[in-house]
C-alpha positions as CSV (number, residue, x, y, z in Angstrom):
1,A,55.9,37.7,16.2
2,P,58.1,37.5,13.1
3,P,61.9,37.3,13.5
4,A,63.7,40.6,13.8
5,P,64.8,42.1,10.5
6,E,68.5,41.8,9.6
7,A,70.6,45.0,9.5
8,S,72.6,45.9,6.4
9,A,76.2,46.9,6.4
10,S,75.2,50.6,6.6
11,G,73.2,49.8,9.8
12,A,69.9,50.5,8.0
13,E,67.3,47.8,7.9
14,P,66.8,46.2,4.5
15,G,63.4,46.0,2.9
16,G,60.5,48.3,2.5
17,D,58.8,50.7,5.0
18,Y,56.7,49.4,7.8
19,T,52.9,49.3,7.5
20,R,50.3,49.2,10.3
21,N,47.7,46.8,8.9
22,R,46.6,44.7,5.9
23,A,44.7,47.6,4.2
24,E,47.6,50.0,4.3
25,Y,50.0,47.2,3.2
26,F,48.0,46.4,0.0
27,A,47.3,50.1,-0.7
28,R,51.0,51.0,-0.6
29,L,52.1,47.9,-2.5
30,T,49.6,48.6,-5.3
31,A,50.6,52.3,-5.4
32,Q,54.2,51.4,-5.8
33,L,53.5,49.0,-8.6
34,K,51.2,51.4,-10.3
35,A,53.7,54.3,-10.1
36,T,56.6,52.2,-11.4
37,N,54.4,50.8,-14.2
38,Q,53.3,54.3,-15.2
39,R,57.0,55.5,-15.3
40,A,57.9,52.5,-17.5
41,L,54.9,53.2,-19.8
42,A,55.9,56.9,-20.1
43,E,59.4,55.8,-21.2
44,A,57.9,53.6,-23.9
45,V,55.8,56.3,-25.7
46,K,57.5,55.6,-29.0
47,A,56.2,52.1,-29.1
48,T,52.6,51.6,-30.1
49,P,51.0,48.2,-29.3
50,R,50.3,47.8,-25.6
51,M,49.7,44.6,-23.7
52,T,48.8,43.6,-20.2
53,V,50.8,40.8,-18.6
54,R,49.5,39.3,-15.4
55,M,52.5,38.7,-13.2
56,K,52.5,36.5,-10.1
57,F,55.2,37.2,-7.5
58,V,56.2,36.2,-4.0
59,V,57.4,38.7,-1.5
60,D,58.9,38.0,1.9
61,R,58.1,39.8,5.2
62,R,60.6,42.6,4.4
63,G,59.1,43.3,1.0
64,A,61.7,41.7,-1.1
65,V,60.7,39.8,-4.3
66,L,61.6,36.2,-4.0
67,D,60.1,34.8,-7.2
68,I,58.3,36.2,-10.2
69,Y,56.6,34.8,-13.3
70,A,53.9,35.5,-15.9
71,S,50.7,33.7,-14.9
72,E,49.7,33.2,-18.5
73,A,51.4,32.4,-21.8
74,V,53.0,35.5,-23.2
75,P,56.1,36.1,-25.3
76,A,59.3,35.7,-23.2
77,E,60.4,39.3,-23.9
78,A,57.0,40.5,-22.6
79,A,57.3,38.5,-19.5
80,R,60.9,39.7,-18.9
81,R,59.9,43.3,-19.3
82,A,56.9,43.0,-17.0
83,A,59.1,41.2,-14.4
84,D,61.6,44.1,-14.6
85,I,58.8,46.5,-13.8
86,V,57.8,44.6,-10.7
87,R,61.4,44.3,-9.6
88,A,61.9,48.0,-10.1
89,A,59.0,48.7,-7.8
90,A,60.6,46.7,-5.0
91,P,61.2,46.7,-2.1
92,F,57.5,46.7,-1.2
93,P,56.2,47.6,2.2
94,R,57.0,45.1,5.0
95,I,54.2,42.7,5.7
96,P,52.5,44.1,8.9
97,E,52.7,42.0,12.1
98,V,48.9,41.4,12.0
99,M,49.5,39.3,8.9
100,I,51.2,36.2,10.1
101,Q,52.2,34.7,6.7
102,P,56.0,34.4,6.2
103,R,55.5,35.4,2.5
104,L,52.7,36.4,0.1
105,E,52.0,35.3,-3.4
106,L,50.5,38.3,-5.3
107,S,49.2,38.9,-8.7
108,Y,49.3,42.2,-10.6
109,P,48.5,43.3,-14.2
110,V,51.5,45.0,-15.6
111,E,51.0,47.1,-18.8
112,I,53.9,47.1,-21.3
113,Y,54.5,48.3,-24.8
114,R,55.6,45.7,-27.3
């Protein structure tokens, strides 16, 4: 079993919500990323060119983003904006106990306006 989560100063546990299994974990993670990406796109309606930046990121068992980077060559500003969207979606759901990995490396296509 994974180590017990740490408690924050307020007594609440840090990290995202608990999930029961792998399917629920990935469904909720994807839904959070999509919702946050859609909000960011809605805020950028005045811009016209749109691009997709494939981001790779590592999350720990609590759903915190440990590392993030663009998996392809893109302008630095585009990578920064896409990383901001992923960070804004965090914390992600906690990795369920049935998944024994201490962390996951994930990939997600983030749409941004340039």
